[in-house]
C-alpha positions as semicolon CSV with decimal commas, in nm:
position;residue;x (nm);y (nm);z (nm)
1;M;3,540;-2,830;0,408
2;L;3,649;-2,964;0,078
3;R;4,021;-2,918;0,180
4;G;3,955;-3,098;0,505
5;L;3,804;-3,399;0,305
6;R;4,087;-3,406;0,064
7;K;4,329;-3,398;0,378
8;A;4,151;-3,680;0,575
9;S;4,179;-3,906;0,271
10;S;4,537;-3,858;0,236
11;N;4,656;-4,160;0,408
12;W;4,534;-4,512;0,421
13;V;4,358;-4,478;0,753
14;G;4,198;-4,163;0,642
15;K;4,108;-4,350;0,326
16;T;3,943;-4,631;0,494
17;I;3,729;-4,422;0,738
18;M;3,640;-4,186;0,432
19;A;3,521;-4,468;0,244
20;V;3,323;-4,630;0,508
21;V;3,165;-4,274;0,585
22;M;3,080;-4,200;0,229
23;G;2,933;-4,562;0,198
24;V;2,705;-4,566;0,497
25;L;2,608;-4,199;0,468
26;I;2,315;-4,281;0,280
27;V;2,213;-4,526;0,525
28;S;2,218;-4,252;0,813
29;F;2,010;-4,021;0,631
30;A;1,765;-4,306;0,501
31;I;1,718;-4,466;0,862
32;W;1,824;-4,217;1,131
33;G;1,609;-3,941;1,024
34;I;1,615;-3,677;0,712
35;A;1,342;-3,470;0,541
36;D;1,142;-3,759;0,400
37;I;1,110;-3,742;0,007
38;F;0,767;-3,897;-0,031
39;R;0,546;-3,596;-0,028
40;G;0,249;-3,648;-0,233
41;G;0,235;-3,800;-0,578
42;G;0,439;-3,711;-0,892
43;Q;0,360;-3,729;-1,265
44;S;0,719;-3,803;-1,415
45;A;0,830;-4,135;-1,263
46;L;1,210;-4,117;-1,172
47;A;1,237;-4,457;-1,019
48;K;1,006;-4,755;-0,901
49;V;1,091;-4,963;-0,609
50;G;0,812;-5,237;-0,569
51;S;0,511;-5,047;-0,543
52;T;0,652;-4,709;-0,463
53;Q;0,711;-4,474;-0,733
54;I;0,962;-4,185;-0,692
55;S;0,881;-3,887;-0,904
56;S;1,123;-3,652;-1,070
57;E;1,006;-3,354;-0,869
58;Q;1,040;-3,530;-0,544
59;F;1,391;-3,624;-0,645
60;R;1,444;-3,265;-0,762
61;Q;1,340;-3,128;-0,424
62;L;1,569;-3,341;-0,212
63;Y;1,872;-3,303;-0,451
64;T;1,813;-2,920;-0,430
65;E;1,775;-2,924;-0,060
66;R;2,124;-3,133;-0,019
67;L;2,302;-2,922;-0,288
68;Q;2,204;-2,603;-0,084
69;Q;2,309;-2,766;0,252
70;I;2,666;-2,825;0,114
71;S;2,704;-2,503;-0,048
72;Q;2,631;-2,372;0,296
73;Q;2,881;-2,556;0,462
74;I;3,158;-2,479;0,254
75;G;3,060;-2,125;0,193
76;R;3,017;-2,069;-0,160
77;P;2,764;-2,217;-0,411
78;L;2,821;-2,564;-0,553
79;T;2,773;-2,615;-0,926
80;M;2,595;-2,897;-1,072
81;D;2,911;-3,007;-1,241
82;Q;3,115;-3,007;-0,912
83;A;2,820;-3,176;-0,722
84;R;2,832;-3,464;-0,971
85;G;3,198;-3,484;-0,949
86;F;3,162;-3,552;-0,560
87;G;2,896;-3,814;-0,639
88;L;2,619;-3,633;-0,486
89;D;2,367;-3,741;-0,766
90;R;2,455;-4,088;-0,673
91;Q;2,418;-4,061;-0,317
92;V;2,082;-3,891;-0,320
93;L;1,951;-4,146;-0,568
94;Q;2,074;-4,429;-0,340
95;Q;1,938;-4,261;-0,030
96;V;1,570;-4,218;-0,174
97;V;1,584;-4,581;-0,338
98;S;1,718;-4,720;0,025
99;E;1,425;-4,548;0,182
100;A;1,165;-4,680;-0,033
101;V;1,326;-5,024;-0,011
102;L;1,292;-5,009;0,363
103;D;0,947;-4,884;0,340
104;E;0,849;-5,160;0,096
105;D;1,017;-5,438;0,323
106;A;0,828;-5,290;0,637
107;R;0,464;-5,344;0,449
108;R;0,570;-5,684;0,317
109;M;0,650;-5,777;0,685
110;G;0,335;-5,641;0,834
111;L;0,533;-5,402;1,086
112;S;0,332;-5,116;1,244
113;Q;0,368;-4,859;1,500
114;S;0,102;-4,746;1,751
115;D;-0,020;-4,391;1,760
116;A;0,083;-4,369;2,133
117;E;0,447;-4,497;2,058
118;I;0,483;-4,199;1,798
119;M;0,336;-3,957;2,030
120;R;0,581;-4,087;2,297
121;S;0,858;-4,033;2,050
122;I;0,764;-3,681;1,962
123;V;0,690;-3,576;2,345
124;E;1,045;-3,730;2,418
125;D;1,248;-3,562;2,132
126;P;1,487;-3,322;2,306
127;R;1,442;-3,086;1,995
128;F;1,097;-3,009;2,133
129;R;1,183;-2,966;2,498
130;G;1,160;-2,634;2,662
131;T;1,385;-2,443;2,905
132;N;1,227;-2,679;3,195
133;G;1,319;-3,002;2,993
134;A;0,962;-3,104;2,924
135;F;0,787;-3,111;2,594
136;D;0,699;-2,764;2,470
137;P;0,405;-2,753;2,236
138;A;0,505;-2,391;2,121
139;R;0,864;-2,503;2,004
140;F;0,684;-2,799;1,829
141;N;0,475;-2,576;1,629
142;A;0,747;-2,335;1,555
143;S;0,954;-2,644;1,429
144;M;0,694;-2,741;1,214
145;R;0,640;-2,391;1,065
146;Q;0,997;-2,356;1,006
147;I;1,019;-2,701;0,805
148;G;0,675;-2,623;0,623
149;M;0,518;-2,936;0,774
150;S;0,171;-2,985;0,932
151;E;0,147;-3,220;1,229
152;Q;-0,028;-3,488;1,056
153;R;0,234;-3,515;0,775
154;Y;0,523;-3,489;1,050
155;I;0,346;-3,795;1,246
156;A;0,322;-4,001;0,912
157;E;0,681;-3,927;0,864
158;Q;0,774;-4,024;1,216
159;R;0,561;-4,338;1,157
160;R;0,792;-4,448;0,838
161;L;1,111;-4,350;1,028
162;G;1,003;-4,568;1,319
163;L;0,938;-4,870;1,107
164;R;1,284;-4,830;0,935
165;Q;1,470;-4,806;1,269
166;Q;1,270;-5,120;1,386
167;I;1,441;-5,307;1,111
168;A;1,780;-5,151;1,128
169;R;1,774;-5,238;1,505
170;T;1,683;-5,602;1,434
171;I;1,970;-5,614;1,152
172;T;2,237;-5,472;1,379
173;E;2,125;-5,629;1,717
174;G;2,467;-5,742;1,923
175;V;2,708;-5,563;1,674
176;E;3,013;-5,451;1,815
177;A;3,369;-5,327;1,689
178;P;3,642;-5,599;1,803
179;K;3,875;-5,457;2,079
180;T;4,163;-5,567;1,857
181;L;4,072;-5,331;1,594
182;V;4,038;-5,059;1,821
183;S;4,354;-5,081;1,973
184;A;4,519;-5,118;1,650
185;L;4,360;-4,810;1,535
186;L;4,435;-4,599;1,849
187;K;4,796;-4,719;1,828
188;F;4,844;-4,618;1,481
189;R;4,672;-4,285;1,524
190;N;4,862;-4,184;1,845
191;E;5,213;-4,302;1,774
192;E;5,451;-4,024;1,799
193;R;5,775;-3,952;1,624
194;T;6,073;-3,738;1,696
195;I;6,333;-3,650;1,420
196;E;6,662;-3,426;1,417
197;Y;6,719;-3,267;1,059
198;L;6,906;-3,035;0,826
199;K;6,731;-2,852;0,561
200;L;6,881;-2,800;0,225
201;D;6,788;-2,510;-0,006
202;A;6,915;-2,311;-0,305
203;A;7,216;-2,202;-0,104
204;Q;7,344;-2,558;-0,086
205;A;7,301;-2,626;-0,454
206;G;7,571;-2,381;-0,526
207;A;7,614;-2,152;-0,811
208;I;7,396;-2,244;-1,115
209;E;7,582;-2,131;-1,433
210;A;7,377;-1,972;-1,716
211;P;7,272;-2,247;-1,942
212;S;7,415;-2,263;-2,288
213;P;7,199;-2,205;-2,607
214;E;7,194;-2,584;-2,671
215;A;7,115;-2,672;-2,326
216;L;6,817;-2,417;-2,305
217;A;6,708;-2,504;-2,654
218;G;6,696;-2,871;-2,546
219;Y;6,519;-2,839;-2,224
220;F;6,277;-2,631;-2,415
221;E;6,216;-2,893;-2,670
222;D;6,161;-3,154;-2,391
223;H;5,903;-2,935;-2,224
224;K;5,735;-2,749;-2,502
225;L;5,379;-2,822;-2,370
226;Q;5,452;-2,666;-2,055
227;F;5,511;-2,315;-2,227
228;R;5,238;-2,358;-2,502
229;A;5,015;-2,045;-2,515
230;P;4,670;-2,116;-2,403
231;E;4,360;-2,066;-2,591
232;Y;4,223;-1,692;-2,563
233;R;3,885;-1,565;-2,635
234;K;3,749;-1,192;-2,676
235;I;3,441;-1,164;-2,552
236;S;3,166;-0,890;-2,481
237;F;2,890;-0,901;-2,243
238;A;2,613;-0,689;-2,071
239;V;2,474;-0,742;-1,738
240;A;2,126;-0,633;-1,608
241;T;2,017;-0,736;-1,253
242;P;1,721;-0,621;-1,021
243;D;1,976;-0,465;-0,776
244;E;2,138;-0,270;-1,072
245;I;1,774;-0,153;-1,243
246;S;1,606;-0,077;-0,906
247;K;1,798;0,221;-0,878
248;W;1,643;0,369;-1,190
249;T;1,322;0,387;-1,050
250;D;1,149;0,631;-0,807
251;V;0,871;0,502;-0,607
252;P;0,607;0,761;-0,505
253;D;0,493;0,790;-0,165
254;D;0,103;0,689;-0,239
255;E;0,241;0,348;-0,376
256;A;0,439;0,280;-0,098
257;R;0,196;0,372;0,150
258;K;-0,041;0,139;-0,021
259;A;0,199;-0,144;0,019
260;Y;0,262;-0,036;0,380
261;E;-0,108;-0,084;0,452
262;A;-0,141;-0,423;0,273
263;T;0,163;-0,546;0,483
264;R;0,095;-0,369;0,821
265;E;0,046;-0,688;0,998
266;K;0,332;-0,853;0,874
267;L;0,540;-0,559;0,976
268;S;0,392;-0,521;1,323
269;T;0,549;-0,673;1,631
270;P;0,280;-0,913;1,779
271;E;0,191;-0,888;2,143
272;R;0,392;-1,094;2,379
273;R;0,275;-1,266;2,721
274;T;0,484;-1,402;3,000
275;L;0,285;-1,720;3,042
276;S;0,310;-2,026;3,321
277;Q;0,151;-2,363;3,240
278;I;0,083;-2,683;3,436
279;V;-0,008;-2,979;3,208
280;F;-0,243;-3,234;3,383
281;P;-0,291;-3,603;3,279
282;S;-0,689;-3,559;3,285
283;A;-0,938;-3,289;3,249
284;D;-1,055;-3,419;3,595
285;D;-0,722;-3,329;3,752
286;A;-0,726;-2,997;3,593
287;R;-1,063;-2,902;3,694
288;A;-0,990;-3,001;4,079
289;A;-0,666;-2,785;4,064
290;R;-0,859;-2,484;3,909
291;E;-1,128;-2,508;4,189
292;K;-0,856;-2,519;4,445
293;I;-0,696;-2,191;4,290
294;A;-1,049;-2,042;4,309
295;A;-1,065;-2,136;4,675
296;G;-0,749;-1,941;4,747
297;T;-0,444;-2,188;4,668
298;S;-0,201;-2,005;4,440
299;F;-0,094;-2,137;4,093
300;E;0,255;-2,180;4,228
301;D;0,125;-2,403;4,515
302;V;-0,054;-2,622;4,291
303;A;0,267;-2,652;4,077
304;K;0,447;-2,760;4,387
305;E;0,194;-3,001;4,509
306;R;0,265;-3,173;4,145
307;G;0,632;-3,168;4,187
308;L;0,690;-2,875;3,954
309;S;0,931;-2,604;3,988
310;P;0,901;-2,274;3,838
311;S;1,129;-2,343;3,570
312;D;0,917;-2,656;3,479
313;T;0,602;-2,449;3,450
314;D;0,774;-2,119;3,283
315;L;0,687;-2,089;2,929
316;G;0,867;-1,769;2,892
317;S;0,743;-1,453;2,690
318;V;0,568;-1,583;2,379
319;A;0,344;-1,473;2,090
320;R;0,026;-1,598;2,024
321;S;0,131;-1,768;1,708
322;A;0,377;-1,975;1,920
323;L;0,096;-2,147;2,111
324;D;-0,161;-2,420;2,066
325;P;-0,468;-2,238;1,895
326;A;-0,711;-2,332;2,181
327;V;-0,427;-2,254;2,462
328;A;-0,350;-1,913;2,298
329;E;-0,705;-1,827;2,282
330;A;-0,740;-1,866;2,649
331;A;-0,415;-1,703;2,735
332;F;-0,446;-1,397;2,545
333;A;-0,806;-1,336;2,660
334;L;-0,690;-1,297;3,042
335;P;-0,574;-0,987;3,217
336;T;-0,212;-1,000;3,422
337;G;-0,237;-1,252;3,712
338;E;-0,547;-1,417;3,613
339;V;-0,520;-1,815;3,599
340;S;-0,729;-1,964;3,283
341;Q;-1,004;-2,240;3,317
342;P;-0,898;-2,593;3,207
343;V;-0,816;-2,580;2,844
344;Q;-0,790;-2,882;2,644
345;G;-0,465;-2,849;2,442
346;R;-0,311;-3,093;2,184
347;F;-0,099;-3,264;2,424
348;G;-0,324;-3,258;2,745
349;T;-0,538;-3,044;2,961
350;V;-0,355;-2,722;3,101
351;L;-0,415;-2,429;3,332
352;I;-0,237;-2,131;3,209
353;K;-0,146;-1,826;3,414
354;V;-0,098;-1,473;3,257
355;G;0,238;-1,259;3,378
356;D;0,367;-0,979;3,192
357;I;0,206;-0,817;2,896
358;V;0,413;-0,647;2,632
359;P;0,166;-0,481;2,400
360;G;0,217;-0,520;2,015
361;N;0,361;-0,239;1,806
362;T;0,290;-0,133;1,448
363;P;0,561;0,077;1,287
364;S;0,490;0,400;1,151
365;F;0,480;0,455;0,774
366;E;0,773;0,700;0,807
367;S;0,993;0,461;0,972
368;V;0,967;0,186;0,708
369;A;0,906;0,365;0,390
370;P;1,259;0,369;0,271
371;E;1,273;-0,026;0,305
372;I;0,921;-0,064;0,118
373;K;1,048;0,152;-0,152
374;R;1,359;-0,035;-0,219
375;E;1,149;-0,353;-0,234
376;L;0,907;-0,201;-0,454
377;A;1,173;-0,080;-0,680
378;K;1,314;-0,439;-0,690
379;Q;0,973;-0,569;-0,783
380;R;0,951;-0,332;-1,051
381;A;1,295;-0,387;-1,167
382;A;1,214;-0,792;-1,202
383;A;0,946;-0,702;-1,433
384;A;1,177;-0,489;-1,620
385;I;1,428;-0,747;-1,644
386;N;1,192;-0,965;-1,796
387;D;1,086;-0,679;-2,050
388;L;1,481;-0,625;-2,134
389;Q;1,519;-1,004;-2,187
390;T;1,223;-1,000;-2,450
391;K;1,361;-0,697;-2,615
392;M;1,727;-0,810;-2,614
393;E;1,601;-1,139;-2,772
394;D;1,435;-0,916;-3,030
395;E;1,745;-0,710;-3,107
396;R;1,960;-1,020;-3,113
397;G;1,729;-1,192;-3,348
398;G;1,754;-0,886;-3,575
399;G;2,133;-0,925;-3,612
400;A;2,250;-0,705;-3,352
401;S;2,550;-0,764;-3,129
402;V;2,547;-0,785;-2,752
403;A;2,731;-0,437;-2,762
404;E;2,470;-0,284;-3,011
405;A;2,190;-0,414;-2,837
406;A;2,277;-0,300;-2,493
407;K;2,333;0,050;-2,613
408;K;2,002;0,075;-2,772
409;L;1,844;-0,054;-2,447
410;G;2,029;0,177;-2,208
411;L;2,263;-0,100;-2,075
412;T;2,658;-0,086;-2,047
413;S;2,836;-0,348;-2,214
414;V;3,193;-0,465;-2,144
415;T;3,468;-0,590;-2,381
416;I;3,736;-0,826;-2,276
417;E;4,012;-0,844;-2,533
418;A;4,163;-1,183;-2,435
419;V;4,085;-1,401;-2,158
420;D;4,201;-1,800;-2,117
421;R;3,980;-2,066;-1,959
422;S;4,113;-1,983;-1,612
423;G;4,002;-1,625;-1,627
424;R;4,327;-1,475;-1,676
425;A;4,476;-1,226;-1,913
426;P;4,771;-1,286;-2,147
427;D;4,974;-1,109;-1,885
428;G;4,863;-1,387;-1,618
429;T;4,663;-1,151;-1,407
430;P;4,297;-1,223;-1,346
431;V;4,046;-1,018;-1,539
432;A;3,898;-0,791;-1,313
433;T;3,577;-0,705;-1,509
434;V;3,445;-1,071;-1,505
435;P;3,113;-1,085;-1,278
436;Q;3,196;-1,274;-0,941
437;G;3,034;-1,587;-0,888
438;T;2,948;-1,663;-1,252
439;N;3,030;-1,921;-1,508
440;L;3,052;-1,646;-1,796
441;I;3,415;-1,753;-1,888
442;A;3,328;-2,129;-1,888
443;Q;3,020;-2,044;-2,111
444;A;3,211;-1,849;-2,343
445;F;3,448;-2,118;-2,412
446;N;3,166;-2,382;-2,483
447;S;3,035;-2,122;-2,743
448;A;3,185;-1,990;-3,064
449;V;3,221;-1,685;-3,286
450;G;2,882;-1,580;-3,439
451;V;2,665;-1,812;-3,213
452;E;2,395;-1,660;-3,018
453;P;2,451;-1,821;-2,665
454;D;2,149;-1,829;-2,426
455;P;2,195;-1,571;-2,141
456;I;2,327;-1,670;-1,831
457;T;2,112;-1,631;-1,495
458;Y;2,281;-1,418;-1,261
459;N;2,159;-1,265;-0,928
460;G;1,787;-1,240;-1,037
461;G;1,877;-1,103;-1,388
462;Y;2,081;-1,210;-1,701
463;I;2,424;-1,186;-1,854
464;W;2,417;-1,170;-2,222
465;F;2,751;-1,215;-2,435
466;D;2,921;-1,261;-2,752
467;V;3,234;-1,444;-2,843
468;L;3,407;-1,207;-3,081
469;D;3,728;-1,390;-3,148
470;V;3,917;-1,697;-3,088
471;T;4,314;-1,722;-3,047
472;P;4,368;-2,078;-3,081
473;S;4,629;-2,256;-2,842
474;H;4,967;-2,258;-3,023
475;E;5,322;-2,344;-2,951
476;R;5,529;-2,047;-2,847
477;S;5,905;-2,006;-2,988
478;L;6,200;-2,017;-2,741
479;D;6,229;-1,637;-2,785
480;E;5,888;-1,545;-2,681
481;V;5,937;-1,767;-2,352
482;K;6,296;-1,749;-2,286
483;D;6,299;-1,589;-1,945
484;Q;6,029;-1,851;-1,830
485;V;6,226;-2,136;-1,965
486;E;6,559;-2,027;-1,809
487;A;6,370;-1,994;-1,484
488;R;6,217;-2,341;-1,510
489;W;6,570;-2,484;-1,612
490;R;6,732;-2,301;-1,320
491;E;6,448;-2,470;-1,094
492;Q;6,531;-2,807;-1,217
493;Q;6,910;-2,783;-1,178
494;I;6,857;-2,690;-0,817
495;T;6,595;-2,967;-0,751
496;T;6,867;-3,216;-0,918
497;R;7,148;-3,128;-0,731
498;L;6,981;-3,113;-0,388
499;R;6,824;-3,451;-0,435
500;T;7,177;-3,591;-0,531
501;K;7,335;-3,431;-0,241
502;A;7,063;-3,530;0,013
503;A;7,123;-3,880;-0,128
504;E;7,477;-3,880;-0,080
505;M;7,420;-3,729;0,269
506;V;7,188;-4,021;0,361
507;Q;7,452;-4,259;0,251
508;K;7,721;-4,103;0,479
509;L;7,481;-4,123;0,760
510;E;7,424;-4,494;0,706
511;Q;7,795;-4,553;0,705
512;G;7,826;-4,386;1,046
513;G;7,849;-4,009;0,976
514;A;7,717;-3,771;1,212
515;L;7,447;-3,515;1,118
516;T;7,628;-3,241;1,281
517;A;7,928;-3,283;1,076
518;L;7,722;-3,289;0,733
519;A;7,567;-2,961;0,880
520;A;7,906;-2,816;0,935
521;E;8,026;-2,912;0,565
522;T;7,689;-2,782;0,410
523;G;7,657;-2,448;0,619
524;T;7,342;-2,556;0,777
525;T;7,233;-2,634;1,137
526;V;7,048;-2,944;1,288
527;A;6,724;-2,877;1,429
528;S;6,497;-3,104;1,579
529;A;6,099;-3,165;1,542
530;G;5,855;-3,357;1,741
531;P;5,688;-3,563;1,888
532;F;5,463;-3,534;1,638
533;K;5,171;-3,767;1,509
534;R;5,089;-3,880;1,168
535;D;4,828;-3,610;1,125
536;S;5,009;-3,330;1,285
537;D;4,968;-2,973;1,125
538;N;5,230;-2,772;1,333
539;A;5,515;-3,006;1,395
540;G;5,744;-2,764;1,210
541;V;5,835;-2,969;0,901
542;P;5,637;-3,037;0,588
543;A;5,375;-3,315;0,546
544;G;5,603;-3,473;0,313
545;V;5,855;-3,495;0,579
546;I;5,634;-3,643;0,866
547;E;5,506;-3,904;0,600
548;A;5,857;-4,034;0,523
549;A;5,944;-4,005;0,911
550;F;5,679;-4,277;0,996
551;R;5,789;-4,486;0,685
552;T;6,164;-4,493;0,876
553;P;6,265;-4,704;1,151
554;K;6,408;-4,591;1,503
555;D;6,766;-4,444;1,431
556;G;6,723;-4,484;1,055
557;V;6,792;-4,199;0,809
558;A;6,618;-4,088;0,496
559;Q;6,551;-3,798;0,278
560;A;6,226;-3,605;0,173
561;Q;6,136;-3,322;-0,034
562;G;6,003;-3,015;0,145
563;N;5,775;-2,734;0,030
564;G;5,882;-2,777;-0,355
565;G;6,205;-2,873;-0,527
566;A;6,399;-2,594;-0,381
567;E;6,383;-2,734;-0,030
568;W;6,519;-3,104;0,080
569;F;6,531;-3,251;0,423
570;V;6,759;-3,490;0,554
571;F;6,685;-3,669;0,899
572;R;6,722;-3,933;1,133
573;V;6,447;-4,079;1,366
574;T;6,552;-4,019;1,721
575;A;6,241;-4,158;1,887
576;I;5,941;-4,349;1,847
577;S;5,673;-4,354;2,106
578;E;5,364;-4,577;2,119
579;P;5,145;-4,471;2,421
580;P;4,957;-4,747;2,584
581;V;4,575;-4,811;2,502
582;D;4,379;-4,741;2,823
583;Q;4,062;-4,960;2,743
584;A;3,860;-4,749;2,990
585;S;3,934;-4,411;2,825
586;E;3,727;-4,172;2,647
587;D;3,943;-4,200;2,310
588;V;3,862;-4,583;2,320
589;K;3,505;-4,534;2,406
590;K;3,448;-4,298;2,107
591;L;3,650;-4,485;1,870
592;Q;3,436;-4,819;1,941
593;D;3,097;-4,627;1,907
594;T;3,218;-4,478;1,576
595;L;3,344;-4,821;1,455
596;T;3,041;-4,996;1,582
597;R;2,810;-4,768;1,395
598;S;3,014;-4,828;1,086
599;I;3,002;-5,174;1,107
600;A;2,617;-5,167;1,189
601;D;2,568;-4,943;0,885
602;E;2,749;-5,150;0,647
603;Q;2,526;-5,460;0,765
604;I;2,220;-5,248;0,664
605;V;2,375;-5,145;0,340
606;Q;2,417;-5,518;0,261
607;Y;2,076;-5,605;0,374
608;I;1,918;-5,312;0,163
609;A;2,093;-5,418;-0,144
610;T;1,962;-5,771;-0,108
611;Q;1,616;-5,635;-0,049
612;E;1,643;-5,410;-0,339
613;K;1,705;-5,713;-0,572
614;Q;1,424;-5,897;-0,413
615;I;1,176;-5,626;-0,420
616;G;1,280;-5,505;-0,783
617;T;1,401;-5,152;-0,862
618;T;1,388;-4,971;-1,188
619;V;1,546;-4,630;-1,246
620;N;1,518;-4,369;-1,516
621;Q;1,863;-4,253;-1,592
622;A;1,766;-3,996;-1,829
623;A;1,529;-3,842;-1,575
624;V;1,816;-3,881;-1,314
625;A;2,046;-3,693;-1,551
626;Q;1,798;-3,420;-1,639
627;V;1,764;-3,340;-1,284
628;T;2,134;-3,309;-1,189
629;G;2,233;-3,138;-1,515
630;A;2,421;-3,448;-1,635
631;G;2,163;-3,470;-1,925
632;G;2,193;-3,071;-2,050
633;S;1,894;-2,853;-2,031
């Protein structure tokens, strides 16, 4: 994902779109729906917008949620430093301020939204629709449990969200992206080019004689910084995590059985019933329908009379917990094939018919004992970790090194003789003993010899470490790095020769020479690539060549570096194609919608900025820094 963001912003169109996206992302979150941050009160005020206070804990919760979401998307943990580097702290702060500004604005204008309108929006929300396409109370309740929110709080949140959207719709009414802009962007994006080219590499650079001692010494003097030895540190560390310590324990059966009895209900599979449901607009309609069923009309026929198909009434196989409590009470009290009396549910009066019943199941102790023992062992280990931390502090306070304290406490210590900031040994290979997913090396380079650093939290446990020695960065002599210097000098010679040769070839082509003739002279072959677009990934030539091709006119010639200095391309643009823009095409519609949303969101950004100044906003930057890790811990 991070690579994609960097690639997307590598050209001017990408940069423009990415700037708009990042600029209005906050607005999208604030207006069109996210988990709201105004949940209860907070003691420590991080910001104040009008009469609304945003506590540090509220901001911390949202910031942590956003950090976790991004980490899941990129497939690895995002550190606080990286998050600040991407501007996440500023984005989340602007988001919470924007939400508060719009809420204050709604209050000042006296905007309101009726309960009926809110309920209508919930019932029509596609996220809460069942397989029959209608509102599914069970799905709604399950969603609320998943996000840890009560129905009342969700309704209150939707009210705030609805008022924000009222303001947004008023501001953006009538906004539409100009067709000229849409056409220009599509033409730019869809333009295609074809080139014929030849590729120069080290073979075309000719024989590179070994450098004279004077030439090598001169090159070394000019590039000394490239060959400077990095700083190395000798460190020792010990690791203790619940997963490692839990294997020390042997949980007896009686303790495991006691835990089994305490958690039997959670381990059990609940009874499930296949249910059908008809929702009636009134209790009278439901009673009339139930009387028909009692008189011999089938449940299915009643549903047909109301224009419902089997898929409209089918709730599927559900557990008691997935239903409205009142509906669940009635449904789970009936035998197979029976129809309930009218039940007043949260969203209407219903009749429930019971189909297949799958009894619940409780696993035997023997079948789950190994997992219970592992969990109990981890719980013990967590307590043992805290005990180890206390003992380690005592040992360290008494003057013991990490290695000495680890030996006394039964832990294994590891010593790394030399490691640089990138985690590599002097021979350039990664140090394999560094625990993966930690910032141990970075922490070691922020510490010093003789200092007792704080332990690093790691997988529920700790890493304790000492910096034993520091080898400062220093200049190396030519003799120490002669092979590296000669290799770099050779690379530079090849690059210089190829650049010069490519420039000469371009000059010959501009004077009427033929690419095939030049290919014959240099022992290369003429190839073609394209048609390709600006963002093509598989054009057969490097991205630098594609970029240069789009700077070159039809029949024009140019050169471009390939993948590294030992690869150079000389090419001619043989064709340029600008596909016509079909104003009725799906591409035009999608781009116009995207640009319209971006323009609308930009208008909202400007509106929020103006209102923020009028309402008055204060931010405790020290509190923000503390939450986001910028102020230390």
